[in-house]
All heavy atoms as an XYZ file, in Angstrom:
1008
protein
N      80.945    126.007     92.694
C      81.509    124.759     93.180
C      82.690    124.362     92.302
O      82.596    124.362     91.084
C      80.437    123.672     93.161
C      80.924    122.340     93.632
S      79.555    121.181     93.667
C      80.473    119.713     93.958
N      83.788    124.023     92.923
C      84.979    123.598     92.198
C      84.909    122.103     91.949
O      84.679    121.316     92.864
C      86.253    123.918     93.005
O      86.284    125.315     93.270
C      87.493    123.512     92.248
N      85.103    121.705     90.706
C      85.129    120.289     90.357
C      86.569    119.811     90.493
O      87.483    120.374     89.910
C      84.601    120.052     88.928
C      83.155    120.528     88.843
C      84.719    118.586     88.552
C      82.564    120.482     87.462
N      86.765    118.769     91.275
C      88.104    118.242     91.552
C      88.163    116.829     90.984
O      87.996    115.857     91.702
C      88.381    118.306     93.041
C      88.345    119.763     93.544
C      88.609    119.926     95.002
N      89.869    119.416     95.454
C      91.034    120.046     95.403
N      91.102    121.238     94.860
N      92.120    119.502     95.887
N      88.418    116.728     89.689
C      88.403    115.459     88.978
C      89.375    114.427     89.545
O      89.122    113.234     89.475
C      88.735    115.673     87.494
C      87.719    116.475     86.760
C      87.987    117.775     86.385
C      86.485    115.935     86.452
C      87.044    118.527     85.711
C      85.535    116.669     85.773
C      85.811    117.973     85.405
N      90.489    114.866     90.088
C      91.530    113.946     90.545
C      91.555    113.777     92.063
O      92.520    113.251     92.602
C      92.898    114.413     90.036
C      93.023    114.516     88.518
C      94.410    114.997     88.127
C      92.704    113.191     87.849
N      90.501    114.180     92.737
C      90.440    114.040     94.180
C      90.605    112.569     94.558
O      90.023    111.689     93.934
C      89.121    114.576     94.716
C      89.086    114.668     96.217
C      87.903    115.485     96.694
O      87.136    116.027     95.914
N      87.766    115.579     97.998
N      91.416    112.308     95.579
C      91.683    110.936     96.011
C      92.941    110.343     95.401
O      93.389    109.282     95.802
N      93.526    111.034     94.438
C      94.758    110.575     93.804
C      95.943    111.195     94.542
O      95.948    112.390     94.805
C      94.773    111.029     92.343
C      95.751    110.376     91.397
C      95.381    108.918     91.178
C      95.729    111.107     90.059
N      96.936    110.391     94.900
C      98.123    110.909     95.586
C      99.313    110.885     94.636
O      99.594    109.875     94.003
C      98.458    110.104     96.819
C      99.838    110.546     97.362
C     100.111    110.238     98.759
N      99.340    111.083     99.655
C      99.298    110.881    100.954
N      99.926    109.867    101.489
N      98.622    111.681    101.734
N     100.024    112.008     94.591
C     101.180    112.188     93.717
C     102.390    112.551     94.574
O     102.298    113.433     95.430
C     100.919    113.314     92.688
C     102.141    113.548     91.805
C      99.683    113.008     91.853
N     103.500    111.878     94.318
C     104.770    112.249     94.932
C     105.597    112.914     93.842
O     105.788    112.346     92.765
C     105.521    111.015     95.480
C     104.659    110.239     96.477
C     106.858    111.438     96.090
C     104.213    111.014     97.690
N     106.067    114.130     94.108
C     106.868    114.860     93.125
C     108.304    114.989     93.624
O     108.558    115.548     94.684
C     106.301    116.247     92.879
C     107.137    117.030     91.882
C     106.915    118.520     91.957
O     105.752    118.953     92.042
O     107.920    119.252     91.947
N     109.215    114.457     92.826
C     110.646    114.583     93.106
C     111.320    115.501     92.096
O     112.530    115.554     92.014
C     111.316    113.207     93.060
C     111.074    112.309     94.252
C     111.588    110.907     93.972
C     111.732    112.874     95.476
N     110.536    116.201     91.327
C     111.097    117.018     90.264
C     111.552    118.381     90.732
O     111.246    118.830     91.828
N     112.295    119.026     89.862
C     112.770    120.370     90.160
C     112.756    121.199     88.892
O     112.485    120.697     87.814
C     114.182    120.320     90.752
O     115.088    119.810     89.808
N     113.060    122.464     89.065
C     113.062    123.454     87.987
C     111.629    123.683     87.517
O     110.836    124.181     88.292
C     113.997    123.048     86.842
C     115.449    122.999     87.204
C     116.085    124.378     87.365
O     115.478    125.406     87.124
N     117.319    124.381     87.788
N     111.292    123.283     86.275
C     109.995    123.685     85.731
C     109.122    122.550     85.187
O     107.925    122.542     85.406
C     110.194    124.748     84.644
C     110.874    125.972     85.177
C     112.217    126.183     84.957
C     110.182    126.896     85.943
C     112.860    127.296     85.483
C     110.807    128.009     86.470
C     112.150    128.216     86.243
N     109.697    121.585     84.473
C     108.859    120.589     83.788
C     108.085    119.707     84.756
O     106.857    119.595     84.666
C     109.700    119.732     82.842
O     110.711    119.026     83.546
N     108.748    119.088     85.676
C     108.087    118.203     86.629
C     107.158    118.985     87.569
O     106.009    118.576     87.783
C     109.147    117.425     87.405
O     108.566    116.506     88.270
N     107.602    120.103     88.132
C     106.690    120.871     88.977
C     105.442    121.367     88.234
O     104.355    121.407     88.810
C     107.545    122.046     89.461
C     108.927    121.483     89.488
C     108.983    120.604     88.251
N     105.586    121.709     86.952
C     104.405    122.151     86.198
C     103.437    120.988     85.994
O     102.225    121.154     86.148
C     104.801    122.761     84.851
C     103.616    123.283     84.090
C     102.951    124.427     84.517
C     103.148    122.636     82.963
C     101.846    124.914     83.826
C     102.052    123.113     82.272
C     101.390    124.247     82.702
N     103.969    119.815     85.678
C     103.123    118.634     85.511
C     102.325    118.365     86.781
O     101.099    118.191     86.737
C     103.986    117.426     85.151
S     103.072    115.871     85.098
N     102.999    118.335     87.924
C     102.288    118.025     89.159
C     101.413    119.192     89.622
O     100.424    118.985     90.330
C     103.251    117.573     90.253
O     104.196    118.548     90.527
N     101.729    120.420     89.203
C     100.844    121.560     89.493
C      99.491    121.346     88.830
O      98.448    121.588     89.432
C     101.454    122.872     89.013
C     100.517    124.071     89.192
C     100.931    125.238     88.352
C      99.990    126.411     88.358
N      98.897    126.462     89.279
N      99.520    120.886     87.576
C      98.260    120.627     86.876
C      97.454    119.550     87.596
O      96.237    119.671     87.745
C      98.526    120.215     85.429
C      99.157    121.282     84.545
C      99.470    120.715     83.158
C      98.264    122.503     84.431
N      98.131    118.496     88.055
C      97.443    117.441     88.795
C      96.853    117.988     90.088
O      95.711    117.684     90.443
C      98.408    116.288     89.075
C      98.974    115.570     87.842
C     100.054    114.578     88.254
C      97.881    114.893     87.045
N      97.626    118.820     90.799
C      97.136    119.429     92.048
C      95.957    120.362     91.779
O      94.985    120.374     92.543
C      98.266    120.183     92.743
N      96.029    121.124     90.703
C      94.937    122.039     90.371
C      93.630    121.306     90.109
O      92.550    121.856     90.312
C      95.300    122.893     89.156
C      96.343    123.950     89.466
O      96.649    124.175     90.659
O      96.888    124.540     88.502
N      93.710    120.062     89.669
C      92.517    119.256     89.419
C      92.168    118.355     90.598
O      91.363    117.452     90.475
C      92.659    118.446     88.132
C      92.417    119.291     86.907
C      93.474    119.726     86.126
C      91.127    119.676     86.552
C      93.253    120.525     85.015
C      90.899    120.476     85.443
C      91.964    120.895     84.680
O      91.743    121.690     83.582
N      92.804    118.585     91.747
C      92.368    117.928     92.959
C      93.257    116.853     93.512
O      92.974    116.314     94.592
N      94.328    116.473     92.816
C      95.223    115.447     93.353
C      95.934    115.965     94.592
O      96.205    117.160     94.719
C      96.243    115.019     92.297
N      96.238    115.066     95.498
C      97.025    115.375     96.692
C      98.485    115.227     96.299
O      98.978    114.107     96.140
C      96.650    114.393     97.800
C      97.459    114.579     99.066
O      97.891    115.720     99.342
O      97.669    113.582     99.786
N      99.182    116.344     96.121
C     100.566    116.333     95.648
C     101.499    116.672     96.806
O     101.311    117.668     97.500
C     100.787    117.328     94.489
C     102.249    117.353     94.062
C      99.885    116.981     93.311
N     102.513    115.816     96.984
C     103.539    116.056     97.983
C     104.852    116.296     97.240
O     105.380    115.396     96.599
C     103.688    114.869     98.949
C     102.367    114.611     99.674
C     104.822    115.134     99.943
C     102.341    113.339    100.486
N     105.338    117.534     97.310
C     106.597    117.897     96.671
C     107.737    117.647     97.641
O     107.692    118.098     98.783
C     106.595    119.368     96.263
C     107.913    119.805     95.640
C     107.872    121.249     95.228
C     109.152    121.677     94.561
N     109.404    121.029     93.287
N     108.756    116.930     97.164
C     109.926    116.629     97.988
C     111.105    117.433     97.466
O     111.435    117.356     96.285
C     110.244    115.122     97.960
C     109.062    114.335     98.541
C     111.533    114.840     98.721
C     109.202    112.841     98.422
N     111.716    118.210     98.365
C     112.901    118.991     98.012
C     114.093    118.524     98.828
O     113.944    118.112     99.981
C     112.677    120.477     98.300
C     111.639    121.136     97.439
C     111.551    122.610     97.751
O     112.468    123.371     97.366
O     110.570    123.004     98.413
N     115.269    118.630     98.245
C     116.505    118.316     98.949
C     116.715    119.367    100.042
O     116.656    120.567     99.769
C     117.681    118.321     97.970
C     118.976    117.923     98.617
O     119.411    118.515     99.589
N     119.600    116.906     98.064
N     116.958    118.940    101.292
C     117.108    119.923    102.369
C     118.354    120.796    102.244
O     118.404    121.888    102.817
C     117.192    119.057    103.636
C     117.610    117.720    103.170
C     117.084    117.566    101.764
N     119.335    120.355    101.481
C     120.570    121.126    101.347
C     120.471    122.237    100.313
O     121.143    123.255    100.434
C     121.730    120.201    100.990
C     121.950    119.153    102.056
O     121.945    119.463    103.239
N     122.095    117.910    101.642
N     119.632    122.036     99.296
C     119.607    123.013     98.212
C     118.212    123.485     97.825
O     118.062    124.531     97.219
C     120.294    122.433     96.975
O     119.633    121.249     96.561
N     117.194    122.727     98.134
C     115.848    123.083     97.703
C     115.722    122.999     96.199
O     116.654    122.641     95.485
N     114.563    123.314     95.700
C     114.324    123.323     94.266
C     115.069    124.515     93.663
O     114.926    125.645     94.136
C     112.826    123.455     94.007
C     112.429    123.313     92.550
O     113.245    123.633     91.652
O     111.298    122.884     92.296
N     115.878    124.292     92.616
C     116.584    125.415     91.990
C     115.656    126.520     91.488
O     116.077    127.667     91.359
C     117.331    124.760     90.825
C     117.517    123.344     91.248
C     116.279    123.012     92.038
N     114.391    126.199     91.248
C     113.443    127.226     90.805
C     113.279    128.327     91.850
O     112.887    129.444     91.520
C     112.088    126.601     90.476
N     113.606    128.029     93.101
C     113.519    129.044     94.159
C     114.463    130.216     93.899
O     114.280    131.301     94.443
C     113.868    128.435     95.514
C     112.829    127.490     96.070
C     113.315    126.926     97.403
N     112.325    126.101     98.058
C     111.346    126.554     98.836
N     111.227    127.845     99.052
N     110.496    125.729     99.396
N     115.481    130.004     93.083
C     116.471    131.050     92.828
C     116.213    131.818     91.520
O     117.000    132.650     91.125
C     117.868    130.420     92.830
C     118.231    129.886     94.222
C     119.590    129.248     94.308
N     119.673    127.901     93.766
C     119.167    126.795     94.341
N     118.500    126.888     95.466
N     119.324    125.613     93.788
N     115.089    131.505     90.866
C     114.741    132.194     89.617
C     113.777    133.342     89.900
O     112.797    133.174     90.614
C     114.071    131.227     88.634
C     115.012    130.223     88.055
N     115.818    130.506     86.986
C     115.273    128.939     88.401
C     116.546    129.438     86.700
N     116.233    128.471     87.545
N     114.060    134.475     89.323
C     113.181    135.628     89.434
C     112.164    135.629     88.327
O     112.180    134.749     87.485
N     111.276    136.568     88.355
C     111.221    137.707     89.270
C     110.802    137.273     90.670
O     110.265    136.187     90.874
C     110.176    138.618     88.636
C     109.299    137.706     87.836
C     110.179    136.584     87.377
N     111.064    138.171     91.606
C     110.777    137.915     93.009
C     109.745    138.912     93.517
O     109.694    140.054     93.059
C     112.058    138.050     93.845
C     113.108    137.044     93.475
C     114.085    137.357     92.555
C     113.111    135.787     94.057
C     115.062    136.432     92.209
C     114.077    134.853     93.710
C     115.059    135.166     92.790
N     108.927    138.471     94.464
C     107.935    139.345     95.087
C     108.664    140.530     95.706
O     109.656    140.361     96.427
C     107.133    138.583     96.165
C     106.186    139.524     96.901
C     106.365    137.421     95.552
N     108.211    141.736     95.387
C     108.813    142.953     95.925
C     110.221    143.209     95.429
O     110.948    143.996     96.015
N     110.617    142.524     94.356
C     111.968    142.654     93.788
C     113.066    142.353     94.802
O     114.161    142.891     94.723
C     112.183    144.031     93.171
C     111.345    144.218     91.928
O     111.186    143.288     91.133
N     110.782    145.401     91.765
N     112.756    141.476     95.781
C     113.734    141.062     96.780
C     114.096    139.613     96.494
O     113.250    138.719     96.621
C     113.163    141.196     98.214
C     114.153    140.678     99.237
C     112.785    142.640     98.500
N     115.344    139.379     96.065
C     115.779    138.021     95.742
C     115.859    137.185     97.013
O     116.734    137.370     97.851
C     117.135    138.054     95.037
N     114.897    136.285     97.160
C     114.830    135.408     98.329
C     114.134    134.128     97.902
O     113.176    134.170     97.134
C     114.058    136.102     99.456
C     114.096    135.359    100.744
N     113.235    134.327    101.018
C     114.902    135.491    101.824
C     113.503    133.849    102.227
N     114.513    134.543    102.723
N     114.603    132.986     98.435
C     114.066    131.702     97.998
C     112.581    131.528     98.296
O     111.911    130.722     97.662
C     114.855    130.551     98.603
C     114.726    130.417    100.093
C     115.507    129.225    100.610
O     116.135    128.505     99.859
N     115.466    129.015    101.903
N     112.039    132.259     99.248
C     110.616    132.172     99.564
C     109.780    133.170     98.755
O     108.569    133.235     98.932
C     110.382    132.403    101.063
C     111.032    131.369    101.954
C     110.483    129.953    101.747
O     109.296    129.802    101.413
O     111.261    129.000    101.910
N     110.442    133.965     97.883
C     109.730    135.001     97.137
C     109.846    134.842     95.629
O     109.504    135.754     94.887
C     110.248    136.383     97.550
C     109.945    136.708     99.007
C     110.374    138.103     99.358
C     109.972    138.416    100.786
N     110.140    139.839    101.089
N     110.302    133.681     95.173
C     110.414    133.434     93.738
C     109.020    133.236     93.151
O     108.308    132.293     93.495
C     111.256    132.185     93.479
O     111.074    131.743     92.155
N     108.623    134.129     92.267
C     107.296    134.033     91.665
C     107.144    132.748     90.849
O     106.113    132.072     90.972
C     106.976    135.292     90.834
C     106.818    136.483     91.800
C     105.712    135.101     89.988
C     106.700    137.829     91.141
N     108.132    132.333     90.029
C     107.965    131.057     89.325
C     107.793    129.878     90.290
O     106.932    129.016     90.078
C     109.254    130.912     88.511
C     109.750    132.305     88.335
C     109.346    133.026     89.593
N     108.582    129.841     91.359
C     108.458    128.742     92.317
C     107.080    128.759     92.976
O     106.422    127.715     93.096
C     109.545    128.816     93.389
C     109.414    127.719     94.413
C     109.932    126.460     94.153
C     108.746    127.939     95.609
C     109.785    125.427     95.083
C     108.604    126.917     96.538
C     109.116    125.663     96.270
N     106.637    129.924     93.423
C     105.327    130.026     94.066
C     104.217    129.601     93.118
O     103.287    128.875     93.503
C     105.092    131.455     94.567
C     106.019    131.913     95.699
C     105.843    133.409     95.958
C     105.772    131.101     96.962
N     104.288    130.015     91.859
C     103.269    129.638     90.882
C     103.256    128.125     90.646
O     102.198    127.499     90.628
C     103.516    130.369     89.552
C     102.652    129.833     88.447
C     101.296    130.151     88.390
C     103.167    128.977     87.474
C     100.492    129.640     87.393
C     102.371    128.465     86.478
C     101.029    128.792     86.442
O     100.224    128.273     85.465
N     104.430    127.543     90.464
C     104.515    126.119     90.132
C     104.138    125.204     91.289
O     103.907    124.014     91.080
C     105.933    125.768     89.667
C     106.338    126.343     88.319
C     107.833    126.170     88.099
C     105.535    125.687     87.203
N     104.070    125.737     92.493
C     103.846    124.866     93.646
C     102.586    125.193     94.436
O     102.439    124.758     95.582
C     105.096    124.877     94.529
C     106.232    124.209     93.799
O     106.242    122.999     93.615
N     107.184    124.998     93.318
N     101.655    125.910     93.816
C     100.373    126.133     94.475
C      99.629    124.805     94.589
O      99.795    123.904     93.774
C      99.502    127.133     93.690
O      99.332    126.668     92.353
C     100.112    128.515     93.672
N      98.834    124.680     95.614
C      97.996    123.499     95.872
C      98.786    122.240     96.193
O      98.249    121.132     96.101
C      97.046    123.230     94.697
C      96.083    124.363     94.465
O      95.578    124.940     95.412
N      95.840    124.693     93.212
N     100.054    122.371     96.568
C     100.881    121.213     96.920
C     101.272    121.278     98.386
O     101.356    122.346     98.973
C     102.182    121.191     96.089
C     101.993    121.062     94.611
C     103.352    121.087     93.927
C     103.233    121.182     92.429
N     104.571    121.250     91.796
N     101.551    120.098     98.924
C     102.202    120.010    100.230
C     103.690    119.883     99.948
O     104.076    119.397     98.890
C     101.714    118.786    100.991
C     100.239    118.821    101.301
C      99.793    117.503    101.881
C      98.285    117.504    102.058
N      97.776    116.155    102.348
N     104.529    120.270    100.871
C     105.957    120.184    100.627
C     106.723    119.691    101.838
O     106.377    120.009    102.973
N     107.744    118.874    101.559
C     108.649    118.422    102.607
C     110.070    118.466    102.059
O     110.275    118.469    100.843
C     108.329    117.002    103.113
C     108.513    115.960    102.009
C     106.947    116.921    103.710
C     108.460    114.522    102.505
N     111.032    118.508    102.968
C     112.430    118.346    102.564
C     112.866    116.953    102.991
O     112.477    116.471    104.057
C     113.353    119.401    103.200
O     113.260    119.320    104.613
C     112.993    120.796    102.718
N     113.652    116.320    102.125
C     114.049    114.943    102.368
C     115.285    114.633    101.540
O     115.292    114.865    100.337
C     112.897    114.027    101.954
C     112.948    112.561    102.294
C     112.989    112.354    103.793
C     111.735    111.858    101.705
N     116.321    114.132    102.187
C     117.514    113.700    101.460
C     117.336    112.228    101.120
O     117.552    111.352    101.963
C     118.769    113.910    102.306
C     120.047    113.624    101.526
O     119.978    113.023    100.436
O     121.120    114.001    102.020
N     116.922    111.953     99.893
C     116.586    110.590     99.488
C     117.817    109.713     99.268
O     117.684    108.530     98.976
C     115.677    110.562     98.251
C     116.380    111.153     97.033
C     114.373    111.288     98.537
C     115.629    110.960     95.728
N     119.007    110.299     99.413
C     120.225    109.508     99.256
C     120.745    108.976    100.593
O     121.753    108.277    100.623
C     121.282    110.321     98.521
C     120.848    110.609     97.078
C     121.929    111.259     96.253
O     123.112    110.966     96.485
O     121.576    112.060     95.379
N     120.061    109.294    101.693
C     120.416    108.726    102.987
C     119.472    107.563    103.285
O     118.381    107.474    102.701
C     120.291    109.769    104.120
O     118.911    110.134    104.262
C     121.137    111.000    103.841
N     119.868    106.689    104.201
C     119.016    105.546    104.550
C     117.679    105.997    105.117
O     116.625    105.488    104.722
C     119.725    104.630    105.551
C     120.848    103.849    104.908
O     120.841    103.600    103.699
N     121.821    103.455    105.705
N     117.711    106.957    106.042
C     116.475    107.444    106.644
C     115.587    108.120    105.596
O     114.383    107.877    105.541
C     116.777    108.423    107.795
O     117.578    107.751    108.763
C     115.501    108.931    108.444
N     116.205    108.949    104.766
C     115.449    109.617    103.711
C     114.809    108.631    102.751
O     113.660    108.794    102.338
N     115.551    107.596    102.412
C     115.011    106.602    101.483
C     113.876    105.809    102.126
O     112.893    105.478    101.467
C     116.123    105.667    100.994
C     115.664    104.713     99.907
C     115.006    105.518     98.774
N     114.241    104.679     97.902
C     114.467    104.568     96.603
N     115.414    105.269     96.025
N     113.725    103.785     95.879
N     113.977    105.515    103.420
C     112.898    104.812    104.106
C     111.620    105.648    104.114
O     110.525    105.130    103.897
C     113.310    104.466    105.536
C     114.344    103.372    105.620
C     114.860    103.160    107.045
O     114.514    103.903    107.962
N     115.695    102.146    107.217
N     111.778    106.938    104.343
C     110.610    107.829    104.332
C     110.030    107.904    102.928
O     108.807    107.830    102.743
C     110.981    109.225    104.874
C     111.348    109.124    106.357
C     109.839    110.222    104.658
C     111.997    110.363    106.927
N     110.894    108.032    101.920
C     110.411    108.050    100.536
C     109.680    106.761    100.215
O     108.596    106.791     99.607
C     111.566    108.262     99.551
C     111.188    108.192     98.067
C     110.173    109.278     97.709
C     112.421    108.280     97.198
N     110.228    105.618    100.605
C     109.564    104.336    100.346
C     108.182    104.295    100.995
O     107.222    103.807    100.385
C     110.424    103.172    100.844
C     111.648    102.934     99.976
O     111.684    103.414     98.822
O     112.585    102.278    100.466
N     108.065    104.826    102.206
C     106.759    104.873    102.878
C     105.772    105.734    102.093
O     104.604    105.378    101.953
C     106.900    105.425    104.296
O     107.663    104.569    105.079
N     106.261    106.865    101.601
C     105.387    107.738    100.809
C     104.985    107.077     99.493
O     103.828    107.163     99.075
C     106.089    109.073    100.533
C     106.241    110.002    101.726
C     107.170    111.162    101.379
C     104.881    110.519    102.165
N     105.931    106.418     98.837
C     105.629    105.768     97.558
C     104.601    104.652     97.719
O     103.815    104.400     96.810
C     106.903    105.243     96.906
C     107.851    106.318     96.370
C     109.160    105.692     95.903
C     107.202    107.106     95.245
N     104.578    104.001     98.864
C     103.595    102.937     99.105
C     102.178    103.485     99.155
O     101.221    102.740     98.964
C     103.926    102.191    100.393
C     105.133    101.299    100.260
C     105.483    100.627    101.572
C     106.763     99.831    101.400
N     107.243     99.272    102.664
N     102.030    104.779     99.431
C     100.705    105.395     99.510
C     100.352    106.164     98.244
O      99.275    106.753     98.171
C     100.624    106.362    100.705
O     101.454    107.504    100.448
C     101.031    105.691    101.997
N     101.257    106.170     97.270
C     101.088    107.025     96.088
C     100.516    106.272     94.900
O     100.716    105.069     94.745
C     102.427    107.641     95.698
N      99.834    107.029     94.063
C      99.347    106.518     92.788
C     100.313    106.860     91.662
O     100.411    106.131     90.681
C      97.969    107.123     92.462
C      96.931    106.755     93.490
O      96.542    105.574     93.538
O      96.523    107.639     94.268
N     101.007    107.999     91.810
C     101.860    108.519     90.734
C     103.143    109.084     91.326
O     103.108    109.743     92.366
C     101.138    109.649     89.959
C      99.868    109.121     89.289
C     102.056    110.290     88.919
C      98.995    110.212     88.701
N     104.253    108.832     90.650
C     105.527    109.491     90.946
C     105.859    110.371     89.757
O     105.885    109.903     88.624
C     106.649    108.473     91.162
C     108.068    109.052     91.242
C     108.221    109.951     92.467
C     109.103    107.938     91.244
N     106.099    111.653     90.030
C     106.525    112.585     88.987
C     107.946    112.999     89.312
O     108.216    113.496     90.408
C     105.604    113.834     88.922
C     106.118    114.829     87.893
C     104.170    113.440     88.624
N     108.858    112.772     88.379
C     110.256    113.170     88.571
C     110.845    113.517     87.221
O     110.318    113.118     86.198
C     111.056    112.067     89.278
C     110.991    110.702     88.628
C     112.074    110.447     87.608
O     112.942    111.314     87.380
O     112.054    109.369     87.012
N     111.901    114.283     87.238
C     112.562    114.652     85.984
C     114.071    114.508     86.090
O     114.823    115.324     85.593
C     112.155    116.061     85.528
C     112.484    117.144     86.532
O     112.844    116.892     87.664
N     112.343    118.390     86.105
N     114.495    113.435     86.756
C     115.916    113.139     86.833
C     116.401    112.626     85.481
O     115.631    112.039     84.728
C     116.197    112.028     87.862
C     115.878    112.389     89.282
C     114.992    111.632     90.017
C     116.487    113.476     89.896
C     114.712    111.937     91.336
C     116.209    113.797     91.210
C     115.317    113.022     91.925
N     117.685    112.788     85.179
C     118.241    112.108     84.014
C     118.078    110.596     84.214
O     118.074    110.111     85.356
C     119.725    112.498     84.021
C     119.792    113.738     84.858
C     118.686    113.627     85.867
N     117.935    109.825     83.129
C     117.696    108.383     83.270
C     118.709    107.658     84.149
O     118.331    106.815     84.966
C     117.742    107.868     81.829
C     117.324    109.044     81.008
C     117.881    110.249     81.733
N     119.986    107.998     84.032
C     120.985    107.298     84.854
C     120.790    107.588     86.343
O     121.010    106.723     87.188
C     122.405    107.625     84.405
C     122.747    109.107     84.476
O     121.834    109.942     84.347
O     123.939    109.427     84.641
N     120.338    108.788     86.681
C     120.066    109.114     88.082
C     118.856    108.341     88.580
O     118.868    107.798     89.693
C     119.845    110.627     88.253
O     121.002    111.323     87.783
C     119.577    111.000     89.705
N     117.808    108.259     87.766
C     116.625    107.486     88.148
C     116.999    106.039     88.433
O     116.562    105.453     89.430
C     115.557    107.536     87.048
O     115.069    108.840     86.906
N     117.810    105.451     87.562
C     118.232    104.064     87.760
C     119.074    103.914     89.023
O     118.866    102.988     89.805
C     119.004    103.552     86.544
C     118.112    103.142     85.410
C     117.875    104.003     84.354
C     117.501    101.896     85.393
C     117.043    103.637     83.315
C     116.666    101.515     84.359
C     116.432    102.393     83.315
N     120.010    104.829     89.244
C     120.881    104.705     90.420
C     120.103    104.876     91.722
O     120.479    104.312     92.749
C     122.040    105.698     90.348
O     121.577    107.022     90.522
N     119.002    105.617     91.688
C     118.162    105.797     92.874
C     117.088    104.718     92.996
O     116.305    104.717     93.946
C     117.491    107.179     92.849
C     118.403    108.382     93.014
C     117.648    109.672     92.757
C     119.026    108.385     94.407
N     117.027    103.827     92.014
C     116.003    102.784     92.030
C     114.625    103.300     91.696
O     113.614    102.713     92.070
N     114.560    104.429     90.976
C     113.286    105.040     90.639
C     112.894    104.823     89.183
O     112.014    105.506     88.663
C     113.326    106.540     90.957
C     113.558    106.873     92.429
C     113.732    108.376     92.610
C     112.424    106.347     93.298
N     113.548    103.867     88.529
C     113.193    103.543     87.152
C     111.885    102.752     87.157
O     111.532    102.116     88.155
C     114.321    102.745     86.498
C     114.632    101.485     87.276
O     115.264    101.595     88.352
O     114.236    100.403     86.815
N     111.135    102.785     86.053
C     109.822    102.124     86.022
C     109.858    100.639     86.382
O     108.999    100.165     87.130
C     109.355    102.336     84.572
C     110.050    103.578     84.142
C     111.384    103.547     84.829
N     110.831     99.899     85.887
C     110.875     98.463     86.172
C     111.035     98.210     87.673
O     110.342     97.357     88.249
C     112.013     97.806     85.392
N     111.926     98.936     88.318
C     112.143     98.758     89.755
C     110.924     99.194     90.559
O     110.523     98.515     91.510
C     113.387     99.527     90.206
C     113.751     99.201     91.634
O     113.887     98.042     91.999
N     113.887    100.234     92.444
N     110.328    100.321     90.197
C     109.146    100.792     90.917
C     107.994     99.805     90.791
O     107.302     99.510     91.770
C     108.724    102.173     90.413
C     109.657    103.319     90.772
C     109.233    104.592     90.051
C     109.713    103.547     92.272
N     107.777     99.272     89.588
C     106.706     98.300     89.393
C     106.952     97.023     90.182
O     106.017     96.393     90.665
C     106.531     97.973     87.906
C     105.857     99.096     87.160
O     105.074     99.857     87.723
N     106.149     99.216     85.881
N     108.214     96.619     90.307
C     108.540     95.407     91.058
C     108.379     95.619     92.567
O     108.006     94.699     93.286
C     109.972     94.971     90.744
N     108.635     96.833     93.050
C     108.618     97.110     94.487
C     107.260     97.485     95.040
O     106.960     97.210     96.195
C     109.584     98.243     94.825
C     110.996     97.807     95.004
C     111.796     98.905     95.693
O     111.604    100.089     95.447
N     112.676     98.504     96.571
N     106.453     98.172     94.244
C     105.229     98.747     94.777
C     104.020     98.265     94.001
O     103.976     98.360     92.778
C     105.282    100.282     94.713
C     106.496    100.845     95.404
C     107.597    101.269     94.680
C     106.544    100.924     96.786
C     108.720    101.771     95.318
C     107.665    101.424     97.433
C     108.745    101.845     96.687
O     109.847    102.333     97.324
N     103.034     97.807     94.751
C     101.761     97.459     94.135
C     101.012     98.763     93.911
O     100.975     99.620     94.807
C     100.966     96.560     95.070
C      99.638     96.164     94.491
C      98.871     95.232     95.419
O      99.499     94.582     96.268
O      97.654     95.189     95.281
N     100.423     98.949     92.733
C      99.666    100.188     92.515
C      98.590    100.376     93.581
O      97.877     99.442     93.926
C      99.037     99.989     91.130
C      99.921     98.976     90.469
C     100.407     98.080     91.569
N      98.504    101.570     94.110
C      97.559    101.863     95.179
C      96.136    101.653     94.707
O      95.313    101.091     95.413
C      97.761    103.307     95.712
C      96.681    103.672     96.702
C      99.137    103.429     96.344
N      95.816    102.093     93.491
C      94.453    101.984     93.008
C      93.996    100.527     92.961
O      92.859    100.220     93.253
C      94.303    102.642     91.640
O      95.221    102.063     90.724
N      94.911     99.607     92.626
C      94.562     98.197     92.592
C      94.337     97.680     94.013
O      93.406     96.924     94.264
C      95.675     97.389     91.898
C      95.242     95.975     91.646
C      96.211     95.163     90.812
N      97.367     95.887     90.380
C      98.505     95.305     90.065
N      98.644     94.013     90.152
N      99.540     96.009     89.658
N      95.162     98.101     94.959
C      95.000     97.637     96.339
C      93.749     98.254     96.983
O      93.167     97.659     97.866
C      96.242     97.946     97.162
O      96.447     99.330     97.268
N      93.330     99.433     96.542
C      92.119    100.049     97.078
C      90.882     99.306     96.622
O      89.878     99.286     97.298
C      92.009    101.508     96.631
C      92.933    102.436     97.355
C      92.680    103.859     96.943
N      93.701    104.711     97.543
C      94.097    105.842     97.029
N      93.571    106.290     95.908
N      94.998    106.557     97.623
N      90.963     98.715     95.422
C      89.800     98.038     94.847
C      89.497     96.727     95.563
O      88.386     96.229     95.500
C      90.017     97.784     93.360
N      90.490     96.131     96.227
C      90.247     94.838     96.883
C      89.907     94.982     98.337
O      90.034     95.953     98.954
C      91.486     93.924     96.755
O      92.607     94.603     97.304
C      91.720     93.549     95.327
């Protein structure tokens, strides 16, 4: 029997490359529901890192990307458009945790800094308790 300590926890991942995806991979491995969001124009840059399955360089065959994103759901979303931001806001309203690894100035410009997130969204765990 697999013990899923974090079952019932929802995580939204906006990270790319390795640090943020590894963090949310650990959460997913322990049972959290992780939704990885990738930019539809470029995808996660980790998709372009080898080695590749069968030594064929292809974004769907990157071994680091496949490893870092097991047990996750994935969507593409341009969060800099109005529609993309509305969808992200809907997802954040259902989330317990946001994992991202943007530079601080990018987080602030996207409104994803801690102060703004705390002001906009009531923690899900608190709303579940009432």
